[in-house]
N, C-alpha and C positions, 0 to 999 in steps of 0.2 A: 718458093713463095714464102714470104715472111708472115708467120701466123698472126702476129699482132696487127700488121697492115691489113690482112684479109679480114680479121674480125672487125676492124674499124670500118672497112667498106661495107660489110654486111650489116653492121649496126645501123648505118645510115638508112637502110631500107626497112628496118624493123619497127617502124612507128607510123601510124596512120597520118599524123600531122606532117611528118617529114615527106611522106609520099605526096601529100597535097601541095607542099611547098615545091617539090620537084615538078609537079604538074603545072604550077603557076610559072615556074622558070622556063618551061619548054618554049615559050614564045619569046624569050630573051630576058635581058637584065631587068631586075625589078628592085626598087627601093624598099627598104625594110618597112617604111610607112605604108607602102602599097600592099605589101604582103599582109601586114596587120589588118588593113581594111577588109581584105578578102577572107580572113580566117577568124575564128572565134576563140582567140587565145590572147594572153597578155604579152606585153613587150618582154618581160623577163623570160617567159616561156619560149617566145620566138628566138631570143638570144641563145637559149639553151639548145634549141633544135638547130640553129644556124651554126653553132660551134661544132656540133657533131657532124653536120654535113660538110663544113669546111675542113675539119680535122681529117675526114675521110678522103678528102681530095676531090670529091664529086662536085662540090660547089666552091666557087671562089668569090671573095668579097673585096670591095674597094670602098674606101671612105671618101665621101664628097661632102664637105661641110660637116654638119653634125650627123648626117645619115650614112648608113651603109647601103651599098648597092650590091646585089648578088646575082650571079649567073652560073649556069652549069658549065663545068670544066670538061672540055673535049678530052683532055689528057686523063682526067679522073675516070671518065666513062670507058676510055680505051683500056685502062688498067683493070677495070671490072670485067671487061670482055676477056682479057688475057687470063684473069683469075678463073673465070667460068670455063674457059677452054682448058686450062690446066686440070681442073677437077674432072671435066668431061673425059679428057684423054686418059687421066689416071684411072677413072672408073672403068673405061673400056679395057685397059691393060689388066686391071684387077680381075675382071670377069674371065679373062684368058688364063690367069694363073690361079685358079681356085685351089686352096689348100685341102679341101675336102673332096675325096673321091667316093663315088657311090658304088 
């Protein structure tokens, strides 16, 4: 696993506003204007959060006219599942090979 990629994915989940945005996107694609109506943040703040979400691969955006439309990426969430599986499997192996003997 590429540590930079993993950090980017986890960064996407490390903010309350980004979690709220993901909750809004669960029901399907949303226009940025629609997301702004639901949240108590400014447009520049939304842009900041969307950049982090898109850079992580969890969210994808498409431009239509002057507005961006965002949706959850199935591929991005699959990568997160693979990442979590990697760490879970690594943790199980680490428990088996303890370097400290009692």
